[in-house]
N, C-alpha and C positions, 0 to 999 in steps of 0.2 A: 503493500500500499504506499510505503514511503516514496518509492520511485514514481508511481503514478501521481501522487500528490505534488511532488516537485515539478513534474512535467505540467500539471494543471496550473500551478502557481507561475511557472515560466510562461505559459500561454497568456495568462492575465497581464503579466508585465510586458511581454513582447508586443501585445496588442496596443498597449499605451505607447511603446516605442514606435510602432508602425504609424500611429496617429501623428506623432511628432514628425516622422519622416515624410508623411503625406503633406504636412504643413510646410516643411522645409523645401519640398520639391519645386515650388514656384520660384525659389531664389538660388538654390544650389544645384550643381550638376550631380548626376548620379554617383560619380566616383568621389566627389567631395563629400557627398552625404555619407558614403561608406567610410571615408577617412574620419570624419568627426564622430560618427557613431562608435568606431573602434578605438580611436585615439583617446576619447574621453573615458571609455570603459577601461582602457588599458592603464590609465593613471590609477584608477581604483584597484585594479588587480595587483599592481605593483605595490601599492600601499598595504594591501592585505597580505601579500607574500612577505613583505618586510616585517609587518606586525607579528605574523605567525613564525617568522624566521625559517621560511621554507627553503629547501634545497631545490633549485630549479634545474639542476643537472638531470637529464633524462637518460635512464639506462638504455643500453644499446638495443635491447629486444623490443623497445617501443618506438624506435626511430621511424620505422617504415609506416606504421599506422598513424603516428602523430603527424608526419610529413603530409600524408594524404588527407588527414582531417583538416589541416591548415589550408592546403591547396583547394580542396573541395569547398571548404567554408567560405573562403575569399571569393572564389569564382561564383559561388551561389549568391552571395550578397550582391556582387556586381551585376550579375545576369538578371536577378530578380528586380533590383532597383531600376535597371535599364528597361526591363519589360514593362514595369509599372509606368514608366515615363512615356513609353511608345504606344501603349494601349490603355484601355480603361482599367482602373483598379480592380473592378469586379472580374473582368476577364483574366487578368493576371493572377488573381487569387485562386480562381477555379483551376487554372492550369497548374499552378504551383502545388495546390493541395491535392493533386492526384498522387503525391509522394507516399502517403500512408499505405495505399494499395500496393505500390511498388515495393515499399519497405517490407511488407509481409512476405513477399516472394524472395526478396534478397536475403531476408533473415533466415528463411528456410534453406536457401541455396548456400549461402556463405557461412551461416552460423549454426545450421542444423536445428533451428527452432521449429517446433511443431506448429502447424497452422490449424487452429480450431475453427470449425465452420461458423460458429457464433461470432467469434471475434472478427473474422474476415467479412461476415455479413454486416457487422456494425461499421466496419470501414467503408463498405460500399454505400450503406444507407446514410452515413455521415457525409460522404461525398455528394450524395443527392441533396442533403441539407445545405451544403455549401453552395450548390448551384441555386437553390431556392433563395438563400440569403443574398448572394452576390448578384443574381439575375444577369448573367453575362450577355452581352449584346449578340454574340454569335448564336445564342439559343432563343433569347427573348426578342431580339431584333430591335435596332435603333440606328437610323441613319446618322444621327449626331454622334454616335459612339463607334464609328468605323475605325478599324485599325489603321494607323497612319504609316506603319512600317510593316511590309509583308513578312519580315523575319521575326517580328516580335512574338508571335505564337510559338515559334521554335525556341525562342529564349525562355519562355515560360515552361515548356516541356523539359528543356535542358536543366533548368533550375530544380524541377521536380526530381529528376534522376539524380542530380548531385546531392540534393537534400537526403534522399534515401541512402546513398553511398556514405554520406557523412555520418548518419545514424549507425551504420554498420561499424565504421571505424571507431566511433565513440564507445560502442559496446566492447570492442576489442581492447580498448584502453581502460578497462574497469579497474585494473590494478594500479594504475597511475593516478595520482591525486588530481581531482577535478580542477583545482586552482591552477595546477601546472599545465593541464590541457588548455584551459581557458587563456592562460597567459600567452602561450605560444600562438594560439589562434588569433588573438587580438593584435599581438605584435606583428605577425605576418600580414594581416589584413590592413592594419594602419599603415605599415611601411609600404606595401604594394600600392595601396590607393593613393597615398601621398606622393609616391614617385610618379604615378600616372598623371596626377594633376600637374606636378611641376614640369614633367617632360612633354606630355601630350597636350596639355591645356594651356601652356603659355608661361608658366613661371609662378613664383610664390605670390608676390604682391598683386599682379593683375587678376589672378584667378581664384585665390582662396578668399571667398566672399566674407567669411567671418573675421578675417584679419584687416579688413578695410575700416577706416574711421567711420564711414557712413553705413556700416552694417546695421541691418534691421534688428533692434533689440529683441523683438518677438522671435525672430529666427534663431538668434543666439541662445535665447532661453529654451526654445524647442530642442536645439541640439544638445544643450546641457541636460535637460530632463531625459531626452531619448537615450543619451549615453549612460546616464545614471541607472535608469530602470533596466536598460539593456544589459548592463553589467550584472545586476542581480539575476535577471532572467536567464542570462547565458550560464551562470553558475548552476542554477537550478536545472536547466535543460541538460547540461553536461552530466551532472550527477545522476539525474533521473534516468537517462539513457544508458549510463554505465551499469546501473544495478537492476534494471528492469528489461524485459523482453522488448525488442525494438518495434515489433509489430503492433502490440497493444498500446505501447507508449506513443507511437506516431498518431494513433487514432485520437488520443487525448489532446493532441495538438490542434485538432479541429475546433476546440474551445476558443482558440484565437479568433476565429471568424465570428463567433457569437459575441465576444467581448468588443470586437471592432464594430460590430453592428450596433451595440449599445452606445459606444462612444460617438458614432456618427449621429445617432438620434439625440443624445444628451448634449454633446458639445457643439456639433455642427448643425443641429436642428433639422436634419434631413428627414423627409417623410418616412413613416413606417408602413411598409406594404404587407398585405396578408401573407404573401409567399415568404417574406423574410421571417415572419413569426413562425410559420410552419417549419422552415428550415432550421431555425434556432431550436425549436422543440425536438426535432429529429436528432440534431447533434447532441443536445443535452441528454436525451433519452439513451442514446448509444453509449455516451460516456458513463452514464449511471449504470448501465448493464455491465460494462467492463469493470467498474469499480466493485459492483456487487459480486461478480464472478471471482474477482481477485480476492475479495474478503472471505469467500467460501473456498478458496484454494483451487478454483476451477480454471483459472487463466494463468 
């Protein structure tokens, strides 16, 4: 139950981070958004490592899985943020959240996890719930929400595959402290995104929006809040996937969509549609089934 509870808490926190990223999107490039999200979180993880006096030297047997976890994690962030920028948020979310279904099969193939029909069914029903909440344009139709880049859907699919692969490597790193895993992921992502902005987007002063004297205080605040809650959410997510089966844990990640739906309604005053309520109920019901089965030792 601890692992699933940590993944549920991570979903709550990451949904707040996503709302902040959505707000930042009008002012920052996709890669600068990745940079500030990871750089701010990295400051926290360094402080935590120093406070706990942790040894950040990684034993040789973990090098391979940690390297791939960092690479997949960074490319996932960059790809998903770019996809969100190039197509509607709803469409991008639906494509990215096909990852739990993929995770079930990767867990069985690479980790030898048994696939329970009830758990897999919950994953599929939850995906239907995501579609109902997000109401993607490619299913519900909207001329105003057409994809501006023909490669954007492939970016969403790629991010889903990479998310599933990331979960596999997180589980393989169960014996490595979750703070150490998070430390190297954030370091890699912040360094790679910062280098991209400097080299590919024109240099430090012209392109780092938050370093400008006229930077929007609201955007600065959103970046700070997103990095802060993202740090705690990343720790919870890492620990949760280390100690729990990745298949059922990935289904709990669907709660992110429910929380995001609530933030849109409460903070952004977006209208609540009947389909969104139906989708939220489906996701919550499936999460409840998984928690109940876990408490009875059936998952």
